[in-house]
C-alpha positions in Angstrom: -15.6 24.6 11.3 -13.0 23.0 13.0 -10.5 20.4 12.2 -11.6 16.7 12.7 -9.1 13.9 14.2 -10.5 10.4 13.4 -8.8 7.1 14.7 -9.6 4.2 12.7 -8.9 0.7 14.8 -7.8 -2.5 12.6 -10.7 -4.8 11.8 -10.7 -7.9 14.0 -10.1 -9.8 10.9 -6.6 -9.0 10.9 -6.2 -9.6 14.7 -8.5 -12.3 15.9 -6.8 -12.6 19.0 -5.2 -9.5 19.7 -8.4 -6.7 19.3 -8.2 -5.5 22.5 -4.1 -4.8 22.1 -4.6 -3.1 19.1 -7.3 -0.9 20.6 -4.9 -0.2 23.9 -2.3 1.3 21.8 -4.8 3.6 19.8 -6.8 4.6 22.5 -3.6 5.8 24.4 -2.7 7.8 21.5 -6.2 9.3 21.5 -5.8 10.0 25.4 -2.9 12.1 24.2 -4.5 14.2 21.3 -8.1 15.3 21.0 -9.9 13.1 18.6 -13.2 13.6 17.5 -13.9 10.1 16.3 -12.7 6.7 17.3 -14.0 4.0 14.7 -13.3 0.4 13.7 -12.7 0.3 9.9 -15.8 -2.1 9.2 -18.0 1.1 10.2 -15.8 3.7 8.2 -17.7 5.2 5.6 -16.6 8.6 3.6 -19.1 10.8 5.4 -16.7 10.4 8.6 -13.8 11.8 6.2 -15.3 15.0 5.9 -13.4 17.9 4.2 -12.9 19.5 7.2 -10.7 16.3 8.6 -7.2 17.3 8.9 -5.7 13.9 10.8 -6.4 10.4 10.5 -4.9 7.9 12.9 -5.2 4.7 11.1 -4.4 1.1 11.7 -7.2 0.4 9.0 -6.0 -2.4 6.5 -9.1 -3.2 4.3 -9.0 -2.1 0.6 -11.9 0.0 1.1 -10.3 1.7 4.0 -7.3 2.2 1.6 -9.2 3.6 -0.8 -11.2 5.8 1.6 -8.0 7.1 3.1 -6.4 8.0 -0.1 -8.8 10.4 -1.1 -8.9 12.3 2.3 -5.3 12.7 1.9 -5.8 13.9 -1.6 -8.0 16.3 -0.1 -5.3 17.7 2.2 -5.6 15.4 5.6 -2.8 14.2 6.7 -2.8 10.2 7.2 -0.6 8.2 9.8 0.4 5.7 8.3 0.1 6.7 4.8 -2.5 4.6 3.0 0.2 3.9 0.2 2.9 2.6 3.1 0.1 0.2 4.4 -0.6 -1.1 1.1 2.9 -2.1 0.6 3.2 -3.6 4.2 0.0 -5.6 3.8 1.0 -7.0 0.3 4.1 -9.8 1.3 5.3 -9.8 -2.1 5.6 -6.1 -2.5 7.0 -5.9 0.9 10.0 -8.8 -0.1 11.0 -7.0 -3.2 11.1 -3.6 -1.3 13.3 -5.4 1.6 15.3 -6.9 -1.2 15.8 -3.7 -3.4 17.2 -2.1 0.1 19.6 -4.6 1.0 18.0 -5.5 3.9 19.2 -8.3 6.1 17.3 -10.9 5.1 17.7 -14.9 5.9 20.6 -16.5 3.4 18.8 -18.9 0.9 22.6 -20.6 0.5 22.7 -23.7 2.7 19.0 -23.4 3.8 17.3 -26.5 4.0 14.0 -25.7 6.0 11.6 -22.8 4.9 9.0 -20.7 5.7 6.5 -20.2 3.0 3.6 -17.2 3.4 1.2 -15.6 1.7 2.1 -13.3 -1.0 -1.2 -11.2 -1.9 -1.9 -10.1 1.5 -0.8 -10.5 4.8 -1.4 -13.3 6.9 -5.0 -13.8 8.3 -5.0 -17.0 9.3 -2.4 -19.6 10.5 -2.3 -21.8 7.3 -1.3 -18.5 5.6 2.5 -19.1 7.1 3.8 -22.3 7.2 6.7 -24.1 8.1 8.0 -26.4 5.7 11.1 -28.7 6.9 12.3 -29.8 3.4 12.2 -28.7 0.0 9.3 -31.7 -0.6 7.3 -30.2 2.5 7.4 -26.9 0.6 6.1 -27.9 -2.9 3.1 -29.8 -1.0 2.4 -26.4 0.9 2.5 -24.5 -2.6 0.1 -26.8 -3.9 -2.0 -26.2 -0.9 -1.7 -22.5 -1.4 -2.9 -23.3 -5.0 -5.9 -25.1 -4.3 -7.2 -22.2 -2.1 -6.7 -19.8 -4.8 -3.4 -18.7 -4.0 -0.8 -17.8 -6.5 1.6 -15.4 -5.1 4.1 -16.6 -2.0 7.1 -15.5 -0.6 9.7 -18.2 0.4 12.0 -17.7 3.3 14.9 -19.7 4.8 14.6 -20.9 8.2 17.1 -19.6 10.8 18.0 -21.2 13.9 18.2 -18.3 16.9 16.3 -16.1 19.1 13.1 -14.2 18.3 13.3 -10.4 19.2 10.2 -8.2 18.1 11.1 -4.8 17.1 8.8 -1.5 17.5 9.2 1.9 16.3 8.0 5.2 15.5 9.9 7.3 13.0 13.5 7.4 13.3 14.0 8.2 16.9 11.6 6.0 18.9 13.0 1.9 18.7 12.5 -0.8 20.9 13.2 -4.4 20.9 11.6 -7.3 23.2 12.2 -11.0 23.2 9.2 -13.4 23.1 8.7 -13.0 26.8 8.0 -9.5 26.6 11.3 -8.6 28.0 13.7 -5.4 26.8 16.0 -6.5 24.9 19.0 -4.4 25.8 22.5 -3.4 24.3 25.1 -6.6 24.0 22.0 -8.9 24.5 22.6 -12.0 22.7 25.4 -10.3 20.8 22.8 -8.0 19.0 24.1 -4.9 17.8 20.9 -2.8 18.3 22.2 0.4 16.7 22.9 -1.7 13.3 19.5 -3.1 13.5 17.7 -0.2 13.7 19.8 1.1 10.9 18.7 -1.9 9.2 15.1 -1.1 9.9 15.4 2.3 9.1 16.5 1.1 5.2 12.6 -0.2 5.2 11.0 3.0 7.1 12.3 5.2 4.3 11.6 3.2 1.4 7.9 2.4 2.6 7.9 5.8 3.7 6.0 4.8 6.8 5.7 6.3 10.7 4.3 3.5 13.0 5.9 0.4 12.3 7.1 -3.0 14.2 8.7 -6.6 12.8 10.8 -9.5 14.0 14.4 -10.7 13.4 16.0 -13.7 14.4 19.6 -13.8 16.3 21.5 -16.6 15.7 24.1 -17.8 17.9 27.0 -15.4 16.6 24.5 -12.2 17.2 24.0 -12.0 13.6 20.5 -10.6 13.2 17.7 -11.3 10.3 15.0 -9.7 9.4 12.1 -11.8 9.1 8.9 -9.5 9.4 7.8 -6.2 9.2 4.3 -4.4 9.8 2.3 -1.4 10.0 1.3 0.3 13.1 1.4 -3.1 15.4 0.2 -3.4 18.8 3.3 -2.1 20.9 2.1 -4.6 23.4 5.2 -4.3 25.9 6.0 -0.6 25.5 2.2 1.1 24.9 2.5 4.2 27.1 6.3 5.4 25.7 4.9 4.4 22.3 1.8 6.7 22.6 3.6 9.7 23.4 6.4 8.8 20.6 3.5 8.9 18.1 1.6 12.2 19.4 5.3 13.7 19.2 5.8 12.4 15.6 3.0 14.6 14.5 4.5 17.7 15.7 6.4 18.0 11.9 2.8 18.1 10.1 0.9 21.2 10.0 -2.3 20.6 11.4 
């Protein structure tokens, strides 16, 4: 039997406003490599992951998807991203603990007066899973609202004034940054040291052991950056073609 390659699309509950851009990057990768099955994770079953499956390209996040991919990986399939890496990225508390342990440039708590409250037991599903709190009183109110929803884990991050920058990466070699309007952020823009940012992001990449990733940082008026988010397999909205090639090239070091 020939080897099988499966592409698993993240379910729309994780990207209610961006399902097509998620599909676009996965389809762009699938156009560069022979994919036998392209499926939404909500329809994925163990029957799709047969013993001859050699490669799974997965954006999936559902717990049942993670469990199936772990089994497929144990049976010899290469899974990108690894299910263990996705588990960390989709559990905000664990991810924050990893970033703290790595000594990553996180927003400083000293002197902070406003906060971001983020659901900790999962990645954000709804807008109310991430709440801006103008002061300590509002933070306590938001925490109580979480408790009323049955959420008992959360991450509190200091708010930093500055410019938002999105980053996208594949492995150690592909790294691109954009502002909120989708314009590339080049070396020296905003006073930002791109090489330093890349090295800081790679601390997370190596700790989590992830291949395809993205995130956000804030750059303050002095050019100093603070990482505020890190995600498994983003949409690569602004660099889809480049990123799809980088993803395919990154597979070359695997024995498929």
